[in-house]
BABA-558713 format. One record per residue (C-alpha): residue in three letters; z negated, y negated, x negated. Coordinates in steps of 0.05 Angstrom, whole numbers, always signed. Each point is the difference from the previous one (the first is absolute). Layout:
+-----+--------+--------+--------+
:  aa :     pz :     py :     px :
+-----+--------+--------+--------+
: ALA :      Z :      Y :      X :
...
+-----+--------+--------+--------+
END
This chain:
+-----+--------+--------+--------+
:  aa :     pz :     py :     px :
+-----+--------+--------+--------+
: MET :   +810 :   -273 :  -1042 :
: LYS :    -71 :     -3 :    +31 :
: ALA :    -56 :    +29 :    -33 :
: GLY :    -23 :    +74 :     +8 :
: ASP :    -59 :    +27 :     +8 :
: VAL :    -59 :     +0 :    -58 :
: LEU :    +15 :    +66 :    -41 :
: ALA :    -44 :    -22 :    -60 :
: ALA :    -11 :    +68 :     -7 :
: SER :    +67 :    +35 :    +19 :
: VAL :    +42 :    +31 :    -53 :
: PRO :    +78 :     +4 :    +23 :
: GLU :    +49 :    +56 :     +1 :
: ALA :    +50 :    -47 :    +11 :
: VAL :     +6 :    -75 :     -7 :
: ASP :    +39 :    -41 :    +50 :
: ALA :    +63 :    -25 :    -35 :
: ARG :     -8 :    -67 :    +30 :
: VAL :    -63 :    -15 :    -42 :
: TYR :    +52 :    -21 :    -61 :
: HIS :    +41 :    -47 :    +29 :
: ASP :    -45 :    -40 :    +54 :
: THR :     -5 :    -69 :    -19 :
: HIS :    -73 :     -2 :    +38 :
: ILE :    -33 :    +52 :    -33 :
: PHE :    +25 :    -27 :    -70 :
: GLU :    -39 :    -57 :    +19 :
: GLN :    -55 :    +34 :    +30 :
: GLU :     -6 :    +42 :    -71 :
: GLN :     -1 :    -71 :    -39 :
: GLU :    -56 :    -22 :    +47 :
: ARG :    -42 :    +69 :     -4 :
: ILE :    +19 :    +35 :    -60 :
: TYR :    +19 :    -44 :    -57 :
: ARG :    -41 :    -60 :    +21 :
: GLY :    -55 :    +53 :    +30 :
: PRO :    -65 :    +41 :    -41 :
: VAL :    +50 :    +27 :    -55 :
: TRP :    +14 :    -16 :    -71 :
: SER :    +67 :     -9 :    -16 :
: TYR :    +22 :     +0 :    -78 :
: VAL :    +33 :    -55 :    -40 :
: ALA :     -3 :     +0 :    -64 :
: LEU :    -26 :    +28 :    -65 :
: GLU :    -55 :    -43 :    -38 :
: CYS :    +41 :     +4 :    -61 :
: GLU :    +55 :    -38 :    +33 :
: LEU :    -58 :    -57 :     +3 :
: GLU :    -18 :    -10 :    -68 :
: GLY :    -37 :    -71 :     -8 :
: ALA :    -21 :    -61 :    +29 :
: GLY :    +55 :    -27 :    +49 :
: ALA :    +36 :    +66 :    +10 :
: PHE :    +36 :    +12 :    +67 :
: LYS :    +41 :    +48 :    +31 :
: SER :    +33 :     -5 :    +74 :
: THR :     +5 :    +52 :    +36 :
: PHE :     -5 :    +30 :    +76 :
: VAL :    -53 :    +33 :    +45 :
: GLY :    +43 :    +22 :    +63 :
: ASN :    +49 :    -59 :     +8 :
: THR :    -47 :    -46 :    -24 :
: PRO :     +5 :    -39 :    -62 :
: VAL :    -47 :     +5 :    -36 :
: VAL :    -31 :    -23 :    -73 :
: VAL :    -51 :    +32 :    -49 :
: THR :    -23 :    -42 :    -62 :
: ARG :    -55 :     +0 :    -58 :
: ASP :    -36 :    -54 :     -2 :
: GLU :    -37 :    -38 :    -61 :
: GLU :    -57 :    +42 :     +5 :
: GLY :    +35 :    +66 :     +8 :
: ASN :     -2 :    +15 :    +61 :
: LEU :    +54 :    +32 :    +45 :
: ASN :    +17 :    -48 :    +60 :
: ALA :    +44 :     +2 :    +59 :
: TRP :    +27 :    -35 :    +55 :
: VAL :    +65 :    -15 :    +54 :
: ASN :    +49 :    -33 :    -30 :
: ARG :    +10 :    -49 :    +51 :
: CYS :    -22 :    -73 :    -18 :
: ALA :    -55 :    -25 :    +57 :
: HIS :    +46 :    -65 :    +17 :
: LYS :    +76 :    +24 :    +22 :
: GLY :     -4 :    +75 :    -20 :
: ALA :    +42 :     -1 :    -48 :
: LEU :     -2 :    +51 :    -62 :
: VAL :    -41 :    -23 :    -53 :
: CYS :    +23 :    +51 :    -54 :
: ARG :    +73 :     +9 :    -11 :
: ALA :     -6 :    +38 :    -58 :
: LEU :     -6 :    +68 :     -6 :
: ARG :    -55 :     +1 :    -55 :
: GLY :    -24 :    -44 :    -61 :
: HIS :    -54 :    -38 :    -18 :
: ALA :    -19 :    -71 :    +35 :
: ALA :    -10 :    -38 :    -60 :
: ASP :    -51 :    -46 :    +18 :
: GLY :    -31 :    +52 :    +49 :
: SER :    +32 :    -42 :    +63 :
: PHE :    +53 :    +22 :    +52 :
: VAL :    +43 :    -54 :    +33 :
: CYS :    +34 :     -6 :    +61 :
: VAL :    +72 :    -29 :    -11 :
: TYR :     -1 :    -30 :    +68 :
: HIS :    -54 :    -48 :     -1 :
: GLN :    -32 :    +11 :    -60 :
: TRP :    -65 :    +31 :    +28 :
: ALA :    -44 :    +36 :    -66 :
: TYR :    -38 :    +59 :     +8 :
: ASP :    -39 :    +32 :    -60 :
: ALA :     +9 :    +84 :     -9 :
: LYS :    -52 :     +0 :    +40 :
: GLY :    +35 :    -25 :    +65 :
: ASN :    -46 :    -71 :     -6 :
: LEU :    +47 :    -57 :    +26 :
: ARG :    -18 :    -50 :    -63 :
: GLY :    +51 :    -54 :    +20 :
: VAL :    +34 :    -32 :    +52 :
: PRO :    +45 :    -57 :    -22 :
: PHE :     -6 :    -68 :    +39 :
: ARG :    -64 :    +32 :    +29 :
: ARG :    -33 :    -71 :     -1 :
: GLY :    +65 :    -34 :    +21 :
: MET :    +30 :    -63 :    -40 :
: LYS :    -29 :    -65 :     +6 :
: GLY :    -34 :    +22 :    +60 :
: ALA :    +58 :    +24 :    +39 :
: GLY :    +13 :    +79 :    +16 :
: GLY :    -35 :    +44 :    -31 :
: MET :    -50 :    +62 :    +37 :
: ALA :    -56 :    -14 :    +36 :
: LYS :    -62 :    -15 :    -38 :
: ASP :    -37 :    +60 :    +26 :
: PHE :    +60 :    +42 :    -36 :
: ASP :    -52 :    +57 :    -34 :
: LEU :    +43 :    +44 :    -52 :
: ALA :    -35 :    +54 :     +2 :
: GLN :    +19 :     +5 :    +72 :
: HIS :    +67 :     +1 :    -20 :
: GLY :    +16 :    +58 :    -49 :
: LEU :    +35 :    +60 :     +6 :
: GLN :    -13 :    +60 :    +36 :
: LYS :    -39 :    +41 :    -51 :
: LEU :     +2 :    +78 :     +5 :
: GLN :    -39 :    +60 :    -36 :
: VAL :     +4 :    +23 :    -57 :
: ALA :    -20 :    +66 :    -29 :
: SER :    +23 :    +39 :    -68 :
: LEU :     -6 :    +72 :    -15 :
: CYS :    +22 :    +21 :    -71 :
: GLY :    +43 :    -70 :    -15 :
: MET :    +33 :    +25 :    +70 :
: VAL :     -2 :    -69 :    +43 :
: PHE :    -15 :    +11 :    +79 :
: LEU :     -4 :    -60 :    +59 :
: SER :    -20 :     -1 :    +59 :
: PHE :     -9 :    -53 :    +60 :
: ASP :    -57 :    +34 :    +38 :
: ASP :    -73 :    -25 :    -28 :
: GLN :    -30 :    +65 :    +25 :
: VAL :    +49 :    +45 :    -32 :
: PRO :    -35 :    +61 :    -32 :
: PRO :    -13 :    -12 :    -73 :
: LEU :    +65 :    +22 :    -42 :
: GLU :    -23 :    +80 :    -25 :
: GLN :    -27 :     +6 :    +73 :
: PHE :    +67 :    -17 :    +37 :
: LEU :    +33 :    +43 :    -62 :
: GLY :    -49 :    +58 :     +5 :
: PRO :    -24 :    +40 :    -61 :
: ALA :    +59 :    +49 :     -2 :
: MET :    +55 :    -57 :     -7 :
: CYS :    -49 :    -36 :    -47 :
: ARG :     -1 :    +58 :    -48 :
: TYR :    +76 :     -6 :    -10 :
: ILE :     +3 :    -77 :     -9 :
: ARG :    -52 :    +15 :    -52 :
: ARG :    +41 :    +54 :    -33 :
: VAL :    +62 :    -43 :     -8 :
: PHE :    -31 :    -58 :    -17 :
: ASN :    -56 :    +32 :    -54 :
: ARG :    +13 :    -64 :    -43 :
: PRO :    +39 :    -62 :     -8 :
: VAL :    +69 :    -10 :    +17 :
: ARG :    +60 :    -44 :    -11 :
: VAL :    +57 :    -11 :    +42 :
: LEU :    +70 :    +28 :    -25 :
: GLY :    +47 :    -38 :    +56 :
: TYR :    +19 :    -10 :    +77 :
: ALA :    +43 :    +16 :    +50 :
: ARG :    +10 :    -15 :    +68 :
: GLN :    +41 :    +45 :    +56 :
: ASN :    +18 :    -18 :    +65 :
: MET :     +4 :    +49 :    +59 :
: ARG :    +29 :    -16 :    +64 :
: GLY :    -50 :    +33 :    +39 :
: ASN :    -65 :     +0 :    +37 :
: TRP :    -66 :    +11 :    -64 :
: LYS :    -36 :    +49 :    +40 :
: LEU :    +62 :    +48 :    -18 :
: TYR :    -13 :    -15 :    -73 :
: SER :    -78 :    +17 :    +14 :
: GLU :    +27 :    +64 :    +25 :
: ASN :    +51 :    +27 :    -56 :
: SER :    -54 :    -18 :    -49 :
: ARG :    -48 :    +48 :    +39 :
: ASP :    +44 :    +53 :     +6 :
: GLY :    +13 :    +39 :    -52 :
: TYR :    +42 :    +58 :    +50 :
: HIS :    +61 :    -41 :    -20 :
: GLY :    -15 :     +1 :    -78 :
: GLY :    +40 :    +49 :    -21 :
: LEU :    +53 :     +5 :    +51 :
: LEU :    +29 :    -77 :     +6 :
: HIS :    -20 :     -4 :    -80 :
: LEU :    +47 :    +43 :    -24 :
: PHE :    -19 :    -26 :    -78 :
: TYR :    -81 :    +24 :     +5 :
: PRO :    +11 :    +74 :     +7 :
: THR :    +72 :     +5 :    -39 :
: PHE :    -39 :    -27 :    -65 :
: GLY :    -66 :    +31 :    +16 :
: ILE :    -37 :    -58 :    +10 :
: TYR :    -22 :    +28 :    +69 :
: ARG :     +9 :    +62 :    +38 :
: PRO :    -34 :    +33 :    +58 :
: SER :    -19 :    +53 :    -54 :
: GLN :    -49 :    -43 :    -45 :
: GLU :    -68 :    -13 :    +14 :
: SER :     -8 :    -63 :    +45 :
: ALA :    -50 :    -27 :    +53 :
: GLY :    -15 :    -48 :    +51 :
: GLU :    -65 :    -40 :    +18 :
: VAL :     -2 :    -46 :    +54 :
: ASP :    -61 :    -42 :    +18 :
: ALA :    -48 :     +3 :    +60 :
: ALA :    +32 :    -53 :    +45 :
: GLY :    +75 :    +14 :    -16 :
: PHE :     +9 :    -63 :    -35 :
: HIS :    +19 :    +28 :    -67 :
: ASN :    +18 :    +64 :    -44 :
: ALA :    +20 :    +26 :    -66 :
: PHE :    +54 :    +57 :    -24 :
: THR :    -11 :    +27 :    -63 :
: VAL :    +40 :    +45 :    -33 :
: SER :     -6 :    +40 :    -67 :
: LYS :    +42 :     +3 :    -55 :
: PRO :    +54 :    +59 :    +10 :
: SER :    -18 :    +60 :    -52 :
: GLN :    +67 :     +0 :    -24 :
: ASN :    +60 :    -36 :     +0 :
: GLY :    +70 :    +18 :    +39 :
: GLY :    +59 :    -19 :    +25 :
: TYR :    +45 :    +13 :    +65 :
: GLU :     -3 :    +78 :     -6 :
: SER :    -76 :     +2 :     +5 :
: TYR :     -2 :    -49 :    +59 :
: GLN :    +57 :    +38 :    +38 :
: SER :    -54 :    +52 :    +18 :
: GLU :    -51 :    -56 :    +30 :
: ALA :    +50 :    -40 :    +34 :
: ASN :    +29 :     -5 :    +69 :
: ARG :    +50 :    -46 :     -8 :
: GLU :    +56 :    +16 :    -55 :
: MET :    +19 :    -49 :    -64 :
: SER :    +70 :    -44 :    +13 :
: GLY :    +34 :    -35 :    -57 :
: GLY :     +1 :    +57 :    -48 :
: ALA :     +7 :    +68 :    -10 :
: ALA :    -64 :    +47 :     -1 :
: GLY :    -35 :     -6 :    -77 :
: THR :    +38 :    -53 :    -26 :
: GLU :    -45 :    -62 :    +38 :
: MET :    -20 :    -25 :    -73 :
: LEU :    -29 :    -66 :    -23 :
: ARG :    +46 :    -27 :    -68 :
: ASP :    -72 :    -41 :    -21 :
: PRO :    -57 :    +43 :    +34 :
: SER :    -52 :    -42 :    -36 :
: VAL :     -5 :    -37 :    +72 :
: LEU :    -31 :    +58 :    +26 :
: GLU :    -46 :    +13 :    -58 :
: PHE :    -82 :     +4 :    +19 :
: ARG :    -45 :    -24 :    -45 :
: PRO :    -82 :    +24 :    +34 :
: GLU :    -44 :    -55 :     +3 :
: PHE :    -51 :    +25 :    +46 :
: ASP :    -52 :    +59 :    -12 :
: ASP :    +27 :    +37 :    +70 :
: ASN :    +73 :    +12 :    -17 :
: ILE :    +27 :    -36 :    +60 :
: ALA :    +74 :    -27 :     -7 :
: LEU :     +2 :    -35 :    +60 :
: LEU :    -43 :    -41 :    +44 :
: ILE :    +15 :    -37 :    +62 :
: GLN :    -59 :    -30 :    +34 :
: SER :    +11 :    -45 :    +71 :
: LEU :    -44 :    -46 :    +12 :
: PHE :     +1 :    -32 :    +65 :
: PRO :    +34 :    -51 :    +22 :
: SER :    +33 :    -28 :    -67 :
: VAL :     +7 :    +42 :    -56 :
: VAL :    +18 :    +66 :    -37 :
: LEU :    -27 :     +7 :    -71 :
: GLN :    +40 :    +51 :    -37 :
: GLN :     +3 :    +45 :    -70 :
: ILE :    +66 :    +38 :     -5 :
: GLN :     -3 :    +25 :    -65 :
: ASN :    -13 :    -57 :    -44 :
: THR :    +24 :    -64 :    +47 :
: LEU :    -57 :    -30 :    +36 :
: ALA :     -1 :    -48 :    +51 :
: THR :    -18 :    -31 :    +63 :
: ARG :    +49 :     -5 :    +56 :
: GLN :    -19 :    -63 :    +44 :
: ILE :    +25 :     +7 :    +82 :
: VAL :    +26 :    -65 :    +24 :
: PRO :     +6 :    -11 :    +72 :
: HIS :    +53 :    -61 :    +10 :
: GLY :    +22 :    +18 :    +71 :
: VAL :     +1 :    +57 :    +49 :
: ALA :    +61 :    +34 :    -37 :
: GLU :     -7 :    -29 :    -65 :
: THR :    -45 :    +26 :    -62 :
: GLU :     -6 :    -19 :    -69 :
: LEU :    -28 :    +48 :    -51 :
: VAL :    -26 :    -35 :    -63 :
: TRP :     +2 :    +43 :    -60 :
: THR :    -50 :    -14 :    -56 :
: TYR :     +0 :    +47 :    -56 :
: PHE :    -52 :     +2 :    -52 :
: GLY :    -34 :    +40 :    -69 :
: TYR :    -60 :     -5 :    -31 :
: ALA :    -16 :    -59 :    -49 :
: ASP :    -18 :    +40 :    -55 :
: ASP :    +73 :    +44 :     +0 :
: ASP :    +32 :     +5 :    -60 :
: GLU :    +77 :    -27 :     -4 :
: ALA :    +30 :    +67 :    +10 :
: MET :    -37 :    +15 :    +60 :
: THR :    +22 :    -67 :    +29 :
: ARG :    +70 :    +18 :    -12 :
: HIS :    -16 :    +66 :    +29 :
: ARG :    -33 :    -30 :    +63 :
: LEU :    +61 :    -50 :     +5 :
: ARG :    +51 :    +64 :     -2 :
: ASN :    -42 :    +30 :    +57 :
: ILE :    +11 :    -56 :    +43 :
: ASN :    +78 :    +29 :    +13 :
: LEU :    -42 :    +53 :    +43 :
: VAL :    -31 :    -46 :    +47 :
: GLY :    +22 :    -69 :    +32 :
: PRO :    +50 :    -21 :    +53 :
: ALA :    +52 :    +37 :    -55 :
: GLY :    -38 :    +58 :    -25 :
: TYR :    +19 :    +60 :    -14 :
: ILE :    -49 :    +19 :    +50 :
: SER :    -19 :    -51 :    +52 :
: MET :    +72 :    -30 :    +19 :
: GLU :     +8 :    +42 :    +54 :
: ASP :    -58 :    -25 :    +41 :
: GLY :    +16 :    -67 :    +20 :
: GLU :    +69 :    +28 :    +28 :
: ALA :    -46 :    +46 :    +39 :
: VAL :    -37 :    -47 :    +27 :
: GLU :    +58 :    -40 :    +20 :
: LEU :    +35 :    +58 :    +35 :
: CYS :    -63 :    +16 :    +39 :
: ASP :     -4 :    -71 :    +24 :
: GLN :    +68 :     -3 :    +17 :
: GLY :     +0 :    +66 :    +36 :
: THR :    -59 :    -13 :    +38 :
: ALA :    +19 :    -74 :    +26 :
: ASN :     +9 :    -14 :    +75 :
: THR :    -36 :    +66 :    +22 :
: SER :    -42 :    +11 :    +60 :
: GLY :    -48 :    +46 :     +0 :
: TRP :    +31 :    +44 :    -67 :
: ARG :    -56 :    +25 :    -46 :
: SER :     -4 :    +18 :    -69 :
: LEU :    -40 :    +62 :    -17 :
: ILE :    -50 :    +11 :    -47 :
: GLU :    -25 :    +74 :    +16 :
: MET :    +17 :    +30 :    -63 :
: GLY :    -67 :    +30 :    -27 :
: GLY :    -39 :     -3 :    +63 :
: ASP :    -24 :    -51 :    +49 :
: ASP :    -63 :    -32 :    -38 :
: VAL :    -21 :    -28 :    -62 :
: VAL :    -32 :    +38 :    -49 :
: ASP :    -39 :    -30 :    -66 :
: ASN :    +37 :    +50 :    -43 :
: VAL :    +66 :    +39 :     -5 :
: ALA :    +35 :    +44 :    -55 :
: PRO :    +53 :     -3 :    -15 :
: ILE :    +34 :    -55 :    +31 :
: GLY :    +70 :     +0 :    +21 :
: PHE :     -8 :    +40 :    +59 :
: ASP :    -40 :    -45 :    +44 :
: GLU :     -7 :    -77 :    +33 :
: ASN :    -66 :     -1 :     -1 :
: ALA :     -3 :    -62 :    -44 :
: VAL :    +46 :    -35 :    +51 :
: ARG :    -44 :    +17 :    +59 :
: GLY :    -51 :    -29 :    -41 :
: PHE :    +33 :    -64 :     -5 :
: TRP :     +0 :     -5 :    +80 :
: LYS :    -53 :    +19 :     +3 :
: GLY :    -28 :    -56 :    -36 :
: TYR :    +54 :    -50 :    +30 :
: LEU :    -18 :    +17 :    +69 :
: ALA :    -84 :    -17 :    -11 :
: LEU :    +27 :    -73 :    -19 :
: MET :    +47 :     -8 :    +51 :
: ASN :    -42 :    +27 :    +49 :
: GLY :    +57 :    +19 :    +48 :
: ALA :    +40 :    -64 :    -13 :
: ALA :    +57 :    +55 :    -27 :
: GLN :    +17 :    +47 :    +55 :
: VAL :     -2 :    +62 :    -47 :
: GLN :     +1 :    +58 :    +51 :
: SER :    -24 :    +74 :    -23 :
+-----+--------+--------+--------+
END
């Protein structure tokens, strides 16, 4: 596919389905978005405690490592040895005991900052071999990246001219991040989910409030989210990021109270009999002063921050290929949670994740869309629900695709016409 016209200011009403399948577009995304002027989420600071701590992950499809050095500073570098390009760090996370990272192939050694510290046989042996006399270790370190954090969320950028992190996120998104990370946190666990679909399909999914009470019947059946609840959506000015919030329902109710709001009939049981044997998984313990029971915040291009009931998590989006996307869930709680609250959060985690009562359908929806739009020519996905523009605030959510249009607005501004998304 050839690059289309410059569409930086366009807000599409429909998306050419080829944008999900074209390998050239995928390559352009790596260059213009993931290695462009954006901040990509990679870790929580609590995963990097102590000198020598590290986590290996990806920005787009580029392997990267974020570390904590002896001075307590965060560093990041591309996980690619300067010698032959082998992965230097092969573990997901841990501590480098002596603060060094050694490539297994030829034992080139680097410090936590990515500086080259040692090359075996650099001077040769008895006058034979070795590197040139003017070989400079300082000129052969690992490719270093920009690092910034906000309230313990760590972001990386390849671009030296990227705007400051808080400017990139904007005041509204920073406000929601500060709301969740209002005090120190600790990791409770991880889950990894592979989807046979394009990363943009999941990015749309997380911004699509329209499907919430339709695809995820667990939501309305057990009162976690219904169209009648107080809700709102915010989109930043560039369209990159958005946040959905839903307030706690005024009263609990089962299938009968949902029935009056639904346009899809519950299956699998007689009306009024859908009950959980252990309803404690649904318990919501208000922790904030705003009565919000559900927050789903999508930060372009690579993370979703969520509070669903008392489940707190980040979902890192990792595009391994044009039709291969990994979702890395990091579940966390507050460092001052008591044992009972920690047990409650762990129980609440059953709601989310790859097999969560709420979110298990999303991965299949991504795959169905990827399968259904493959090998199409001229077919376009509609995103006209609720209008043809992007507005800052929408209330209630669930009746529009405003945030999805926002995603494409920001995407097109970065791609600058590399992806032919037509309106």
